N, C-alpha and C positions, 0 to 999 in steps of 0.2 A: 467736863472737858474742862473747865475754869478751874477746876481744883488741882486735876492734875498738870493743867500746864502750872501752877501755883507752883505746885511740887517738883516738879524738874526746874523751874526759874530757882528756887530756892535752895537745893540742890547744886546748881552751877554757883551760886551766892560762895556757896559755904563751900565748893571745892575750889571757889577760886581767895575766897580769903584765905583757905588755909595755904592756900599755890603763894602767895605775897609771903603769908606768916612765913613758909619753909625759906623762901627766898632771902630775908629780912634777917631772917635769923643765919643764915651758913655762909651770902652773898660775899663774904673776904673769900671765902676758899672757893666759893665759883671764879670770882673775878680774879685771884694771884694762882699762878699756878709757877709756886719757886720747884728746882731741883736742891736738894741736896746733897752732901757727902761731909765725909770727915772730914778734918783741918789737916792732918796729915795726909791724905790724898789730896785735898785739892793742894797743895806744895807741891806734891808730888806733878799733878798734873799741869799747874804753872810754872816749873822749874822745866819741862818736855816741850813748853809756848814758850821758851824763853822769856816770864813772869817771875816775879817777887812777891811778895806781903805787902801791903802798904798799910800800914799797920797804925794807930791811934797811940794817943801820950801814956794810955792807961796800956799798951801793948798788944791790944787787941786786932785782926784784922780786919779793916773795912774796906780793905779793895787788891786791889795790883795795881800793879806798874813795872816795865821793862827794867831787864835784868842786863840789860845791855845797851844802857845808855852812854855814852862813849862820852859825849862835849853837854853843856849846860843846856837847853833851847831857851829862844827865849821866850817864850809861851807855854801855858801851862793849857790841856784840855781834857775837863769832868766829863768821864761817859755816866749816863743813866742809862743804863739798859733795856731793852725791852721786856715782855714780860718772865715768860716759859725760860726756864733754866735755869743761869744766872752767869755775874759779870764773866770767866774766862771763856764763855762761848762766847764774846766781841771782842777777841784777840785781833781778830782783823783791823779795830780801829788804832790800838796800834801800830802794828808793821806799818797800815796805810799811811798814817797820818806823820810818823815819826819816822817815814822816808821821803816826806816832801826835803825837798833841800840839804839832804846830807844828812836831815836830824836838828837842823840850827833850830825850826819852827817851833816843833814840837814836842813838850813831854805829855804824854799821856796817861792819866789817871783812871782806871776801872772802877765806877763804885760799885759796891754793895748792897743791894735790900737790907733790912734786920727782914731773918726766918728766910733768906737764901745759900744757898752752899752752905758752908761751913759756920755762917755769921749768927748766933743767937739774937732773939729778937719777933714783935709779934708784929704781924702784917696791918698798911693800915696806912691813907694817908695822911697821918699824924705824925704817926709811926718813921714815916716816908719820910717826909718834909724836914722835920728835927734832924734825921742822922746825914740831908743835905746840906743842911747848915754848918752841919758842923761838918763833915768833909772841906765844906768852901772854908770854915774859919781854919780848919787842919793844915790849908794848903798855906794861907795866907801868914799863918802866924810860920809856916820856913822859910819864906821868903814873900819879897812884891812881885814880883813877873807878871802878869795880867794872867788871869783866872777866864778861862770861857768854856760853857756849856754843851754840851750835847745831848738828848734826848730824843732817844727812838724808842718808838709808840708810846708804852706805860712810862716808859723816861721822857717822855714829855710833859706829862704832865708836872714830875718832879723839877724838871728843867723851869718848866714856868714858874711854878713854881714858889720856888728857887731868886727867880731872876724879878720876880714883881715883889720880894722882902727885901732881896738885896738890888737895887737894880744899878745902886752906883758901882755896884767892887765886881758885876760878873758884863768882862769887856765887849762880849757877844755870844749869840744861841745861833745851832743847827738843830735843826728839830727833823731826825729822821724816820717817817711815816706818824705823822704824827695825828690828833684827834680835836678835833673846836672844842666838844663838852662832853664828857663821861655820860651826860644824861643820855644825848642823843643814840652813844652809839650802844649803847643797853638796848633802851628802847627799840632799837633794827633788829636783835639780836633776842628780844623778849616784847615781842607786839601784846602778848596778849594781858601784861601785868603794867602796874600803872608802877612804873619803873621811879621817874617824877615825885611820889612820894616815897616810896623806899629805899631810895639809893643812899646809901650814905659815902661814901668816898664819888665826892663830885669832880674831880678835878677839872676844873671848868676856868681851858685852858686862856678863851680868849678874855674873860675876865681881869684873866693872871697875867697878860699878854700887854694890855692896857694899861699899866700901872710899870712896862718896859720900853725905852724908844733906843734901847741902841740896836747895832744892826742882829739882823736873824735873816740867816740862809736856810731854807727849807727845800728839802727830797722825798717827794708821795712816788710811791707803785699805784701803775694808770687803771692794772686791776687790782685795788687791793677788796682781801674780799674781808678781812675782818672790822677792820675802823672808815672803808672806801678811801677813795681820792677826792672826795667831794667835801667829805669833811677836813681834810689837811687844807683844800684850797680854800672854804669857806674862812680859815683861820688867817691863811695869809692874808685873804684881801679884808679882813679887819682890821691885821697889826700899820700902824699910823707911821711906824716909824722906817730909815733903812731896811729894805728887803730882795730879796730875790729866791727865785721860785726855778728848781731844776726837777724834773721827771722824768722816771724809766715805766716807760707808757706802756708796755707788753709785761712788766713784773706785776709779783703776787706782793701778800705784805710780807714775805719771811723768805721772795726769792730776786732780790737788791739784791746787783752787783756790787761785791764790794771786797773786788780784783783789784790788786797792789796799781793796774794801769787804769780802772777807769774815769774818763771823760770828765766829770763832776769834781772828783778830789780836788783837783788841785786848784780849778774856780774857785770852791767856796772856801779854801785856805785863803787866798788872795784876797776874794769881798770881807771877809772877818777880819783880819790885818788890816784893811783898808780904812774899812768900815770905822772899825776900832783909833783908829789910829786919828781919821775926821773928825771925831766926836773929840777926843781929846782936845785938838787943839781948837773945837769951838770955846 
């Protein structure tokens, strides 16, 4: 019986090691869910949504912006979208924020991750952060208007990472359904694996935000089944700068209300702009 038990235990150990090896090798394909389209198809889709390509100095598409912005808004909002899909799936941020105060407050840029949509590139935290910093540089090279960051879900990791590295250049943060640490989110979904040992892209938002002290607005979904509302609350409580929390108590991770008339959009805008103004005056 002891020998049989040892054999069973050995089998479980072998299968466990095999599972860890598999997840370790393919975790980025499991973590990131990009949708792909040709550049011509993306441009046609953007045109239908009222968006045009946002290109870098080489002419490559790095995101999207409104094609109908008639006046120069006072501030720029750089959007790092959630995991699945591509940037044009988040056009509601463009129409929503650019609709505030007749378009005078915000000009919105939808950043595209390397490896998503029609943008080439490898998936991963290092590549995303590098591209995010380059996007910030591109906006600042264009003119001196303040740049705010919006990070949605996975994008909260990139927004926090960029804010941590360039705290003085980021005027404010708006985090939508964010997480505190990717390690903890992964552990919730893969309880049988030692994710703390094998996870490559750690996206530690709590550590990142410890190096940023600008205004931070947060929107969480009370029934978030992906990262959980508890993760957002933990991140919010850990932040030591000016902050404000909004919650949609009945929403899931992907059912937040983004209609133009939602109650939180104007207050979020006011909080961020007022917080940045106070920060500059200190």
